[in-house]
C-alpha positions in Angstrom: 19.8 -26.2 8.7 16.2 -25.5 9.7 15.5 -21.8 10.6 11.8 -21.3 10.9 10.4 -17.8 10.4 8.2 -17.9 13.5 11.2 -18.6 15.8 12.7 -15.3 14.9 9.7 -13.1 14.7 9.7 -11.3 18.1 13.5 -11.0 18.4 14.1 -9.7 14.9 11.2 -7.3 14.9 12.5 -5.8 18.1 15.9 -5.2 16.5 14.3 -3.5 13.5 12.4 -1.0 15.7 9.2 -1.6 13.6 7.1 0.1 12.6 7.7 3.4 10.9 4.7 4.5 8.9 4.1 6.3 5.6 0.6 7.1 4.3 0.9 8.2 0.7 -1.8 10.4 -0.9 -4.4 8.2 -2.5 -3.4 5.0 -0.7 -6.2 3.3 1.2 -3.8 1.8 3.7 -0.6 2.6 5.5 2.7 0.9 4.8 5.3 0.4 7.5 9.1 0.3 7.2 11.9 0.0 9.8 13.1 3.0 11.7 15.3 5.3 9.6 13.7 4.2 6.3 11.1 6.1 4.1 8.8 4.7 1.5 7.2 6.6 -1.4 4.7 5.7 -4.1 6.3 5.8 -7.5 3.4 4.7 -9.6 -0.2 3.6 -9.1 -0.7 2.6 -12.8 0.8 -1.0 -13.0 -2.3 -3.1 -12.2 -1.6 -6.8 -11.9 2.1 -6.1 -11.4 4.3 -9.1 -11.0 8.1 -9.1 -11.2 10.5 -6.1 -11.5 13.9 -5.3 -13.0 15.8 -2.0 -13.1 17.2 -0.9 -16.4 20.7 0.6 -16.7 19.1 4.0 -17.4 17.1 3.8 -14.1 13.7 2.8 -15.5 11.7 0.2 -13.6 10.4 -2.7 -15.8 7.2 -4.4 -14.6 5.7 -7.6 -15.9 1.9 -7.9 -16.2 1.1 -11.5 -16.6 -2.6 -11.2 -17.1 -2.2 -8.5 -19.7 0.6 -10.3 -21.6 2.9 -7.4 -21.5 5.9 -5.7 -19.9 5.9 -2.0 -19.1 8.4 0.6 -18.0 7.9 3.2 -15.3 10.4 6.0 -16.1 12.6 7.4 -13.4 11.2 10.9 -13.8 7.5 9.9 -14.0 4.8 10.9 -11.5 2.6 8.3 -9.7 -0.3 8.8 -12.1 1.9 8.8 -15.3 1.0 6.0 -17.7 3.8 3.5 -18.1 5.4 2.8 -21.5 4.6 -0.6 -23.1 7.9 -2.3 -23.8 6.6 -5.7 -25.1 3.2 -7.1 -25.5 1.4 -10.1 -26.9 3.5 -12.4 -24.7 2.3 -15.6 -23.1 2.4 -15.1 -19.3 5.4 -12.8 -19.0 6.7 -12.9 -15.5 10.4 -13.1 -14.6 12.6 -10.2 -15.7 16.4 -9.7 -15.9 18.9 -7.4 -17.6 22.2 -8.4 -19.2 23.7 -5.0 -20.2 20.9 -3.2 -22.0 19.2 -6.4 -23.1 16.0 -7.3 -21.2 15.2 -11.0 -20.7 11.5 -11.9 -20.1 10.5 -15.3 -18.8 7.3 -16.5 -20.6 5.1 -19.6 -20.3 7.3 -21.6 -22.6 10.7 -19.9 -22.5 12.4 -16.6 -22.8 11.9 -13.5 -25.0 14.6 -10.8 -25.3 14.1 -7.1 -25.9 17.5 -6.0 -27.3 19.2 -2.7 -26.4 16.6 -1.2 -24.1 15.1 1.4 -24.5 16.1 1.6 -28.2 14.8 -1.9 -28.8 11.3 -1.3 -27.5 8.9 -3.1 -29.9 11.5 -5.5 -31.3 11.2 -8.4 -28.9 12.5 -11.8 -30.2 12.0 -15.3 -28.9 15.2 -16.9 -27.6 13.6 -20.3 -26.9 10.1 -21.6 -26.5 10.3 -25.3 -25.8 9.1 -25.5 -22.2 5.8 -27.3 -21.4 2.6 -25.4 -21.1 1.6 -26.6 -17.6 -1.7 -25.6 -16.0 -0.7 -24.7 -12.5 2.4 -22.7 -11.3 3.1 -21.4 -14.8 4.6 -18.1 -13.9 8.3 -18.6 -14.6 11.1 -17.1 -12.5 14.3 -16.1 -14.3 18.0 -15.7 -13.3 21.0 -14.9 -15.5 24.2 -16.6 -14.3 27.6 -14.9 -14.2 28.8 -17.1 -17.0 26.0 -15.9 -19.3 23.7 -18.9 -19.0 20.0 -18.9 -18.2 18.1 -20.5 -15.3 14.3 -20.6 -15.4 11.8 -22.2 -13.1 9.3 -24.8 -14.3 6.6 -25.3 -11.7 4.5 -28.3 -10.9 1.3 -29.0 -12.9 -0.8 -29.6 -9.7 -1.1 -29.4 -5.9 0.2 -32.9 -5.4 0.8 -35.3 -8.3 3.3 -37.3 -10.4 4.3 -35.0 -13.2 3.5 -36.0 -16.8 6.6 -34.2 -18.0 9.9 -34.6 -16.2 10.7 -31.0 -16.8 8.0 -29.9 -14.5 8.8 -29.1 -10.8 12.3 -28.3 -11.7 14.8 -25.5 -12.5 16.0 -25.7 -16.1 19.3 -24.5 -17.4 20.0 -23.1 -20.9 23.0 -21.9 -22.7 23.3 -18.1 -23.3 22.0 -18.5 -26.8 18.9 -20.5 -25.6 20.2 -23.9 -26.7 20.7 -27.2 -24.7 17.9 -26.9 -22.2 18.3 -29.4 -19.5 17.1 -30.2 -15.9 19.5 -28.5 -13.4 17.6 -29.4 -10.2 14.4 -31.4 -9.6 11.9 -32.0 -6.9 11.0 -28.3 -6.5 7.2 -27.8 -6.5 7.3 -24.2 -7.5 10.6 -22.4 -7.5 8.8 -19.0 -7.6 11.8 -16.8 -7.2 15.5 -17.2 -8.3 18.5 -15.1 -7.3 22.3 -15.3 -7.5 24.3 -14.1 -4.5 27.6 -12.3 -4.5 29.4 -15.7 -4.6 27.6 -16.7 -7.7 25.4 -19.3 -5.9 21.8 -19.8 -7.1 19.1 -19.6 -4.5 15.4 -20.4 -4.9 12.3 -19.6 -2.9 9.7 -22.4 -3.2 6.0 -22.5 -2.7 5.0 -25.8 -1.0 1.8 -27.7 -1.2 -1.7 -26.9 0.1 -4.2 -29.1 2.1 -1.7 -31.1 4.1 -3.5 -30.2 7.4 -7.2 -29.4 7.9 -6.5 -26.0 9.4 -3.9 -25.0 6.8 -1.6 -23.4 9.4 2.0 -24.5 9.9 2.6 -27.4 7.5 4.4 -27.6 5.2 6.7 -24.6 5.4 7.6 -22.7 2.3 11.3 -22.9 1.5 14.6 -21.1 0.8 16.9 -23.5 -1.0 20.5 -23.3 -2.0 20.3 -24.9 -5.4 22.7 -27.6 -6.2 23.3 -29.0 -9.7 21.7 -32.4 -9.9 20.0 -32.0 -6.6 16.6 -33.6 -5.7 14.5 -31.6 -3.3 11.9 -34.3 -2.8 8.7 -33.2 -4.7 6.2 -34.8 -5.0 7.0 -37.7 -2.7 8.3 -35.6 0.2 7.8 -32.3 2.0 10.0 -30.4 4.5 9.7 -30.6 8.3 12.3 -29.7 10.8 15.8 -30.6 9.4 14.6 -33.3 7.0 11.9 -34.3 4.5 9.2 -36.8 5.1 6.7 -38.7 2.9 3.6 -36.9 1.7 0.5 -38.8 2.8 -0.4 -39.4 -0.9 2.9 -41.4 -1.2 3.1 -43.5 2.0 6.4 -45.3 2.4 8.3 -43.0 0.0 12.0 -42.8 0.8 13.1 -39.2 1.5 16.6 -39.9 2.9 18.5 -38.8 -0.2 16.5 -35.6 -0.8 18.3 -32.4 -0.1 16.9 -30.5 2.9 15.8 -26.9 2.8 18.4 -24.2 3.8 15.7 -22.1 5.6 12.0 -22.7 6.2 9.4 -19.9 6.0 6.0 -19.8 7.7 3.7 -22.1 5.8 1.6 -20.5 3.1 3.6 -17.3 3.0 3.8 -17.8 -0.8 7.3 -16.3 -1.4 7.7 -14.8 -4.9 10.3 -12.5 -6.3 13.6 -12.4 -4.3 16.7 -10.3 -4.7 20.0 -10.1 -2.9 20.9 -6.6 -1.7 24.1 -5.4 -3.4 23.8 -1.7 -2.7 25.5 0.6 -0.2 22.6 2.8 0.9 21.1 0.5 3.5 22.8 -0.2 6.9 25.4 -2.9 7.2 23.0 -5.4 8.6 21.3 -5.6 5.2 24.4 -6.0 3.2 24.0 -9.3 1.3 20.5 -9.8 2.7 17.9 -11.5 0.5 14.7 -9.4 0.2 11.6 -11.6 -0.5 8.1 -10.7 -1.4 5.5 -12.8 0.5 2.3 -12.8 -1.7 0.3 -14.1 1.2 -1.9 -17.1 1.9 -5.2 -17.9 0.2 -6.8 -20.4 2.5 -5.0 -20.2 5.8 -6.8 -18.9 8.9 -5.6 -16.6 10.2 -3.9 -15.3 7.0 -0.2 -14.9 6.8 2.3 -13.2 4.5 1.4 -10.0 2.7 4.8 -8.3 3.3 8.4 -7.9 2.2 10.9 -9.7 4.4 14.7 -9.5 4.7 16.6 -12.8 5.1 19.9 -11.9 6.8 23.1 -13.9 6.3 26.3 -14.7 8.2 29.2 -16.4 6.5 27.1 -17.2 3.5 24.3 -18.9 5.4 20.9 -17.4 6.4 20.7 -16.6 10.1 17.2 -15.0 10.4 14.2 -13.4 8.9 12.6 -10.1 9.7 9.7 -8.0 8.5 10.8 -5.1 6.3 7.7 -3.6 4.6 4.3 -4.4 6.0 0.7 -3.0 5.9 -1.1 -5.0 3.2 -2.5 -7.2 6.0 -4.0 -5.4 8.9 -4.3 -6.5 12.6 -8.0 -7.3 11.8 -6.9 -9.4 8.8 -8.1 -6.9 6.2 -6.1 -7.3 3.0 -5.1 -4.4 0.7 -3.2 -6.3 -1.9 -0.4 -8.8 -2.4 3.3 -7.8 -2.5 4.8 -9.5 -5.6 8.1 -7.9 -6.9 11.3 -6.5 -5.5 14.4 -5.1 -7.2 17.5 -3.1 -6.1 18.0 0.3 -7.8 21.4 1.6 -8.9 21.4 4.1 -6.0 20.9 1.3 -3.4 17.3 1.9 -2.7 14.7 -0.8 -3.1 11.7 -1.0 -5.5 8.7 -3.1 -4.6 5.3 -3.6 -6.1 1.9 -5.1 -5.3 -0.8 -6.5 -7.5 -3.2 -3.6 -7.1 -1.1 -1.3 -9.2 1.3 0.3 -6.7 5.1 0.6 -7.2 7.0 1.9 -4.2 10.6 3.0 -3.5 12.2 2.4 -0.1 15.2 4.6 0.9 17.3 4.9 4.0 17.9 8.2 5.7 15.2 10.0 3.8 
């Protein structure tokens, strides 16, 4: 089913009663949330923040890829408190997930585990490290399955190319102990965010190619895909358009008929990153089971797009629309104040989100 973001924009925004505004002390811009919600700055000390995870004790874990480390923002800290370093000296730490008190960190080549957080701070161990060191799209997303196994993204090595390693442009699956790595699904240029829904189904947000059209506007759309074992999603031969996939111009005559279609298409060049299903009870019923997605934003599209947190709403297990949830990083005059990157649900049902300029926010309903 093809559900383009732009087809919903006006109707869904009207239903959300956007915008509400919160201007936090020290912030050079205003962030906007739907009516009835409030947003507060939790920390401004996590520069280069990427993905988030909430620990059982309420701490927020933040990956910092460029610094090779993961830090913790404690639940009782103030915005200018320095975070605690949990693990460092890691190659491109990005995706984060907890199983019990054990923190799993997706790295350039695999997964590192910090056992028994916070007691295990400083005792990270490598679970596996056999993934290829590709050049492009090398920030790995991570999801832990209900059965204990591990899913990790392996992005393409390029904008458009035939991969030199068949494990690239895939989602890989590993046993709980890090053994038996294998390709679970292929043809995914950059599955930049992975999340399981309440039914135990794996979903991926996918960044599609650049430079398909001279003006970099509406093709090809970025994707939300329901991931099927053994599925082929077309990359690099095909890209999504409408309800099907068609051949990339670099591969004229390629057959795309047997490729799986997207479940939902996002505005081209939105650059979706971390995504999380809402399993809390604090937000209104319309958000129950919704998928919150961070749109990092375009780098060469004119006018720019993205730079926000969106909510993908579902009916009967299928996405039925997309609406803006937190905005403000991109102004009406196209001034940019950062890139939203990470989202995570807190135990109390509020939502954490971060941008790459060092800000960590908490969104609550009803004050």
